[in-house]
C-alpha positions as CSV (number, residue, x, y, z in Angstrom):
1,X,197.1,-194.0,40.9
2,X,196.7,-197.0,43.1
3,X,193.1,-198.4,44.1
4,X,191.4,-197.8,47.3
5,X,191.0,-200.2,49.8
6,X,187.5,-200.0,51.4
7,X,185.6,-201.5,54.1
8,X,182.4,-200.1,54.9
9,X,181.1,-200.6,58.3
10,X,182.7,-200.0,61.6
11,X,180.5,-200.5,65.2
12,X,180.9,-198.6,68.4
13,X,184.1,-196.6,66.8
14,X,186.4,-194.1,68.5
15,X,188.2,-192.0,66.0
16,X,191.5,-190.5,66.4
17,X,191.8,-187.7,64.0
18,X,195.0,-186.1,63.4
19,X,195.1,-182.2,64.8
20,X,198.1,-181.0,63.3
21,X,200.2,-182.5,60.5
22,X,203.4,-183.4,61.0
23,X,206.8,-182.4,58.7
24,X,207.9,-185.0,56.1
25,X,210.0,-184.9,52.7
26,X,209.9,-187.1,49.5
27,X,207.0,-189.6,50.4
28,X,204.2,-187.9,52.2
29,X,200.5,-188.0,53.3
30,X,200.2,-184.3,52.1
31,X,198.4,-183.3,49.1
32,X,199.6,-180.2,46.9
33,X,197.8,-177.9,49.6
34,X,199.7,-179.4,52.3
35,X,197.0,-181.1,53.9
36,X,197.2,-184.5,55.8
37,X,193.8,-186.2,56.4
38,X,194.9,-189.2,58.3
39,X,192.5,-191.1,61.0
40,X,193.1,-194.2,62.9
41,X,189.9,-195.7,64.0
42,X,190.0,-198.0,67.0
43,X,187.3,-200.2,67.8
44,X,188.0,-202.9,70.6
45,X,190.8,-204.7,69.7
46,X,191.0,-203.9,66.1
47,X,192.2,-200.6,64.3
48,X,191.3,-199.1,60.8
49,X,193.5,-196.6,58.8
50,X,191.7,-194.1,56.9
51,X,194.1,-192.2,54.8
52,X,193.0,-189.6,51.8
53,X,196.6,-189.3,50.2
54,X,200.0,-190.8,49.8
55,X,201.8,-189.7,47.5
56,X,205.8,-189.7,46.2
57,X,207.2,-186.2,45.6
58,X,210.5,-187.4,44.9
59,X,211.8,-188.5,41.3
60,X,212.9,-192.0,42.8
61,X,211.1,-194.6,42.9
62,X,210.1,-196.0,46.9
63,X,210.7,-199.0,48.6
64,X,207.8,-200.9,50.0
65,X,205.6,-198.8,51.8
66,X,203.7,-199.8,55.0
67,X,201.2,-197.8,57.3
68,X,202.0,-198.4,61.0
69,X,200.4,-197.4,64.3
70,X,202.8,-196.8,67.1
71,X,202.6,-195.8,70.7
72,X,204.9,-193.1,71.6
73,X,205.9,-191.8,75.0
74,X,206.1,-188.3,73.3
75,X,204.6,-186.5,70.3
76,X,207.9,-185.5,68.7
77,X,211.5,-186.0,69.4
78,X,213.9,-184.8,72.0
79,X,214.4,-181.5,69.6
80,X,210.9,-180.6,69.7
81,X,210.3,-181.3,66.0
82,X,211.6,-184.4,64.6
83,X,210.2,-187.9,64.5
84,X,208.3,-189.1,67.5
85,X,209.8,-192.5,69.3
86,X,208.8,-195.7,68.2
87,X,207.8,-197.2,71.5
88,X,205.5,-200.0,71.1
89,X,204.0,-201.3,67.5
90,X,200.2,-201.7,67.7
91,X,199.3,-202.6,64.1
92,X,200.6,-202.4,60.4
93,X,199.3,-202.7,56.8
94,X,201.6,-203.7,53.9
95,X,201.5,-201.2,50.8
96,X,203.5,-201.3,47.7
97,X,205.7,-199.1,45.9
98,X,205.2,-195.8,44.5
99,X,207.0,-194.7,41.1
100,X,209.1,-191.6,40.8
101,X,207.4,-188.4,39.8
102,X,207.3,-187.7,36.0
103,X,207.4,-184.1,34.5
104,X,204.6,-183.2,32.7
105,X,206.4,-181.3,29.9
106,X,204.4,-178.3,30.5
107,X,205.8,-175.8,32.9
108,X,202.2,-174.9,33.8
109,X,201.2,-178.5,34.9
110,X,202.8,-180.3,37.8
111,X,204.5,-183.3,37.6
112,X,202.7,-186.8,37.6
113,X,203.0,-188.2,40.9
114,X,202.4,-191.8,41.8
115,X,199.9,-192.0,44.9
116,X,197.4,-193.9,46.9
117,X,194.0,-192.0,47.4
118,X,191.2,-192.4,49.6
119,X,192.6,-195.5,51.3
120,X,190.7,-197.2,54.0
121,X,192.0,-200.4,55.2
122,X,190.6,-203.6,56.6
123,X,190.2,-204.1,60.0
124,X,193.5,-205.1,61.7
125,X,194.6,-206.5,65.1
126,X,195.5,-203.9,67.5
127,X,198.3,-204.4,69.8
128,X,198.0,-203.2,73.5
129,X,201.2,-201.3,74.8
130,X,202.2,-201.5,78.5
131,X,200.4,-199.6,81.3
132,X,200.7,-195.8,80.7
133,X,199.5,-192.8,79.0
134,X,200.8,-192.8,75.2
135,X,200.4,-191.0,72.0
136,X,199.4,-193.0,69.1
137,X,201.3,-192.2,66.0
138,X,200.7,-193.1,62.3
139,X,203.7,-193.7,60.5
140,X,204.3,-193.9,56.8
141,X,207.5,-196.1,56.4
142,X,209.5,-197.4,53.7
143,X,211.9,-200.5,52.8
144,X,215.4,-198.9,53.2
145,X,217.0,-202.0,54.8
146,X,217.3,-199.7,58.1
147,X,218.4,-201.9,61.4
148,X,215.4,-201.2,63.0
149,X,211.7,-202.1,62.1
150,X,212.2,-204.9,59.9
151,X,214.5,-202.5,57.8
152,X,211.8,-199.8,57.4
153,X,212.3,-196.3,58.0
154,X,209.8,-193.7,58.7
155,X,208.9,-191.1,55.7
156,X,206.1,-189.2,57.3
157,X,204.2,-189.4,60.5
158,X,200.9,-187.8,61.9
159,X,200.1,-187.9,65.7
160,X,196.7,-188.3,66.8
161,X,195.4,-185.5,68.7
162,X,194.6,-187.3,72.2
163,X,196.4,-189.5,74.5
164,X,195.5,-193.0,75.3
165,X,195.6,-194.3,78.7
166,X,196.3,-197.9,79.2
167,X,195.6,-199.5,82.9
168,X,196.8,-197.6,85.5
169,X,199.9,-195.7,84.8
170,X,202.6,-194.1,86.9
171,X,202.2,-190.8,87.6
172,X,203.2,-188.6,84.6
173,X,207.0,-187.4,85.1
174,X,207.4,-183.4,86.5
175,X,208.8,-181.7,83.0
176,X,209.0,-178.6,84.8
177,X,212.2,-177.5,86.2
178,X,213.8,-174.2,87.7
179,X,216.4,-171.8,85.9
180,X,218.4,-170.0,88.5
181,X,220.2,-166.8,87.8
182,X,223.5,-165.9,89.1
183,X,225.6,-162.6,88.4
184,X,229.5,-162.1,88.4
185,X,229.6,-158.9,90.4
186,X,232.7,-157.1,89.2
187,X,232.1,-158.1,85.5
188,X,228.0,-156.9,85.7
189,X,227.5,-160.0,84.0
190,X,224.9,-162.4,84.4
191,X,224.3,-166.2,83.9
192,X,221.3,-168.7,84.2
193,X,221.5,-172.4,84.2
194,X,218.8,-175.2,84.8
195,X,221.3,-177.8,85.3
196,X,221.3,-179.4,88.7
197,X,225.2,-179.9,88.8
198,X,225.9,-176.5,87.4
199,X,223.6,-175.1,90.2
200,X,225.1,-177.3,92.7
201,X,228.8,-176.1,91.7
202,X,228.1,-172.8,91.8
203,X,226.4,-172.7,95.2
204,X,229.3,-174.3,96.7
205,X,231.7,-171.9,95.7
206,X,232.9,-173.0,92.2
207,X,235.1,-170.4,90.3
208,X,236.3,-168.7,93.3
209,X,232.5,-167.9,94.7
210,X,232.8,-165.3,91.7
211,X,229.1,-166.3,90.5
212,X,226.3,-165.2,93.5
213,X,222.6,-165.9,93.1
214,X,220.7,-162.9,92.3
215,X,217.4,-164.3,93.7
216,X,215.5,-164.4,90.6
217,X,214.4,-167.9,89.1
218,X,212.1,-169.1,86.5
219,X,210.6,-172.1,85.4
220,X,211.2,-174.1,82.2
221,X,210.4,-177.2,80.4
222,X,213.2,-180.0,81.1
223,X,211.9,-182.1,78.1
224,X,209.8,-181.3,74.9
225,X,206.1,-180.8,75.5
226,X,203.2,-179.8,73.3
227,X,203.8,-176.4,71.7
228,X,207.5,-176.0,73.1
229,X,210.7,-175.2,71.2
230,X,214.2,-176.0,72.2
231,X,216.3,-173.4,73.5
232,X,220.0,-173.8,72.2
233,X,222.7,-172.9,74.5
234,X,226.2,-171.3,73.2
235,X,229.4,-170.4,75.3
236,X,232.1,-167.8,73.8
237,X,235.5,-167.2,75.5
238,X,237.1,-164.9,72.7
239,X,236.2,-161.9,74.7
240,X,238.8,-162.8,77.2
241,X,239.2,-162.3,80.3
242,X,235.2,-162.2,80.1
243,X,233.3,-165.4,78.6
244,X,229.6,-165.3,78.1
245,X,226.6,-167.6,77.6
246,X,223.7,-167.0,75.0
247,X,220.4,-168.9,74.7
248,X,217.9,-168.7,72.2
249,X,214.8,-170.6,70.8
250,X,215.0,-169.4,67.6
251,X,216.1,-171.5,64.9
252,X,217.7,-168.7,62.8
253,X,219.9,-167.6,65.7
254,X,220.5,-171.3,66.7
255,X,222.1,-171.6,62.8
256,X,224.0,-168.4,62.7
257,X,225.8,-169.3,66.1
258,X,226.6,-172.6,65.0
259,X,228.2,-171.3,62.0
260,X,230.3,-168.9,64.1
261,X,233.7,-170.2,65.1
262,X,233.5,-167.6,67.9
263,X,230.7,-169.5,69.6
264,X,230.4,-173.1,71.0
265,X,227.1,-175.2,70.7
266,X,226.7,-176.4,74.2
267,X,223.5,-178.5,73.0
268,X,220.0,-177.7,74.5
269,X,219.4,-175.9,77.6
270,X,215.7,-176.1,77.9
271,X,212.7,-175.7,76.3
272,X,210.1,-172.8,76.3
273,X,207.1,-171.7,74.1
274,X,207.1,-168.8,71.8
275,X,204.8,-165.8,71.7
276,X,201.5,-165.9,69.7
277,X,201.3,-163.5,66.6
278,X,200.5,-160.5,68.7
279,X,203.3,-161.0,71.1
280,X,201.6,-162.7,74.1
281,X,201.8,-165.8,75.9
282,X,199.1,-168.8,76.2
283,X,197.4,-169.4,79.4
284,X,199.3,-171.2,81.9
285,X,202.8,-169.8,80.8
286,X,204.4,-166.1,81.8
287,X,206.3,-163.8,79.8
288,X,210.1,-164.3,79.7
289,X,212.3,-161.4,78.9
290,X,215.6,-161.3,77.4
291,X,217.8,-158.0,77.9
292,X,221.1,-157.3,75.9
293,X,224.0,-155.2,77.4
294,X,224.9,-153.4,74.1
295,X,228.4,-154.5,74.6
296,X,228.8,-152.5,77.6
297,X,232.4,-153.5,78.9
298,X,233.6,-155.0,75.7
299,X,231.8,-158.2,75.8
300,X,228.1,-159.4,75.0
301,X,226.0,-160.5,77.9
302,X,221.9,-161.2,78.4
303,X,219.8,-161.3,80.9
304,X,216.9,-163.3,81.0
305,X,214.1,-162.6,83.6
306,X,210.2,-162.9,84.3
307,X,210.2,-159.8,86.1
308,X,208.9,-157.0,84.1
309,X,210.7,-154.3,86.8
310,X,214.1,-156.1,86.3
311,X,213.7,-155.6,82.5
312,X,212.8,-152.0,83.0
313,X,215.9,-151.7,85.3
314,X,218.3,-153.3,82.7
315,X,216.7,-150.8,80.2
316,X,217.5,-147.8,82.4
317,X,221.3,-149.0,82.8
318,X,221.5,-148.8,78.8
319,X,220.8,-152.5,78.0
320,X,218.1,-153.3,75.1
321,X,215.4,-155.5,75.1
322,X,215.1,-158.2,72.6
323,X,211.7,-159.4,72.0
324,X,208.1,-158.6,70.6
325,X,208.1,-155.2,69.4
326,X,204.5,-154.6,71.0
327,X,204.8,-156.6,74.2
328,X,208.9,-156.9,74.6
329,X,208.2,-160.5,75.5
330,X,211.0,-162.9,74.1
331,X,209.6,-166.0,75.2
332,X,207.0,-167.8,77.4
333,X,207.7,-170.5,80.3
334,X,205.5,-172.3,82.4
335,X,204.3,-170.6,85.5
């Protein structure tokens, strides 16, 4: 076990405490209970790291490790779950390496893991990012010879809960977009898109003006925001002469269709939120419903709507709802 690094006093400090732990593998901040206790304490032009645990759960020895504080424009990657962007480095603390885990020899005793515990850094100089609103992220990095960050790669990270505003930033970007619904009357098929290029094409008569607006729209997030998830979009033409699209924010469905050669992965369509455990949407969002045509006409088609009356209309026509069993809510979208 590595020795702790300790500094005793801190005056007029602001503590940035991680609200939710991020995902990791191998070298991690998490203890055996999966808890990550990571602080970055900012005081004037300095910062102090306070980390309860850094351990190597893999069998391989690590490269040299570092603690790094970065300013990020968003709290996670573009897929809503991956590593946040490393936009502007604010501070770093060089650590050593950790040995690989060693089996205890007793199945009832966990393997020995090399670790740092109760690590408190000295006061470190704190850089200042450009004017803007930033997420501060504490990264645990490891020397791997990567092409960026002096050869270090991120093993784990924890996002501080409060954003930090520097100077007078520009107005925040508008992450809310509008998804527009169309219908192919001859097929009784529905299609929805939030891509402006597709909206413009269909509104200007693409495909022989076969696709017409239904008059229904709903809001979506065009980029990841807190508590949002990416919505996968798929296309299939195996039901010729009909073709169809399918949207899902559920990773299990995304993975199943990516493995199915009948469907073409068209990437992320937009971002939505998921209902809570009771099937309800959070304040500031509204329910989105998904109805399935049960293969009527020989091809699958889904309709996505925020209008409960529209959902009932589709159910009366023989479609089935696909959502929470209590509320019928499929997802949640911004108001």
